[in-house]
C-alpha positions, 0 to 999 in steps of 0.5 A: 500499499505504501508503495502505491501511495509513493507511486501515486505521489510521484505521478502527481508531482511530475504532472504538477511540474510539467503543468507549471513548466508549460504555464511558465513557458506560455507566459514567457512566450506571451511576454516576448511577443512585441507590441507597438502602437502608433497614432496620427491624424489626417485632415478629412473634410469629405463625406466618403471614406474607402478602406482597402485592407490587403495582405495580412491579418488586419482588423479594423474598428471604426468609431465616430470622432471629430469633424474635419479629421481622420484619426488612425491608431495602429497596434502591431503584434508579432512573434518573429519578424516585425510586420512589413506595414503598408499604410497609404492614404490617397487624398484624391480618392479618399482611400486608406490602404492597409497591409501587415505582412511577415515571413510565413505568416500565411501558413497555418502554423505561421508566427503571430503577425497582426495589425489592429486599426482603430479609426475615428471618423466624422460621424456622418461619413459613408464607409466603403470597406474592403477586407481580406483576412480580418474582422471589421467593426463599425459602431455609431456611424450615421452614414452608409456602410458598404462592406466587401470581405473575403474572410473575417467577422463583421460587427455593426452596431447603431448604424443609421445609414444603408447597410450593404455587405458581401462576405465570403466566409465569416459571421455578421452580427448587426445590432441596433440598426436604425436603417431603412435598407439592409442587404447582406449576403454571406457565403458561409457563416451565421447572419444576425440582424436586429432593427430598432425601427421598422426597415423598408427592405431587408435581404439576409442570405446565407448561400451555403452553411449557416443560419439567418436571424432577423429581429424587427419591430412589430408590424406587417411584412411581405416575407419570402423565406427559403430554408431547411427549417424556418420560424416566422413569428411576425405579421405577414401580409403579401404586398406589404410595403415592408419586405423581408427576404431571408434564405439559408438553404442548408440552415435555419431562418428565424424571423421575429419581432422585437 
């Protein structure tokens, strides 16, 4: 019996040492991950801003700022080579081009190579964003939003202007929408739209795998649904002024009132 207890104690001790070593190694690895933050501002008196995020893991957050200027705050993280950054502003086309590239960062087990951007724009700015491989967040923007993304999640909150989005793979979560028109299509991923005021036209489509959920205020809507399974818990009336089209041929469509 004593030998068994000694053996068990030895196993526990070895396991504890291994666990502590792993935790220490992870802590050291995190501590060694360099970070760099910079900020600058650009005079900006236009109504429309174009963002083109190219190569690399580039995430963008857009928030309302002051009229007359565009504030660009960038945070870099890397574990091997420092990212080669492209941050070009074209004043004629009002286009901001962003890239962050490291050697072998495009491989599944590649190094950390990430650029996170926080953009402060005049509140009434129309946003046109082209994303390659990163997340996009828009919050409290009063202009229109036009989004084209290859891969990555899209988060929209408190948008007053029209919403148009085409996403290859990724989830779309849009809440507190006060827009009359929303046209969102996802290749693969979940799509959630929630409106504070009744919209005039809603198109919510997932082409392959994924679900669609739309929450709108009460009233009557002309509803078209195409889904493997669906739940429609709102007033339906053919020919109604307000229209909802929701498609998820391999998933679930859920339409409801707020």
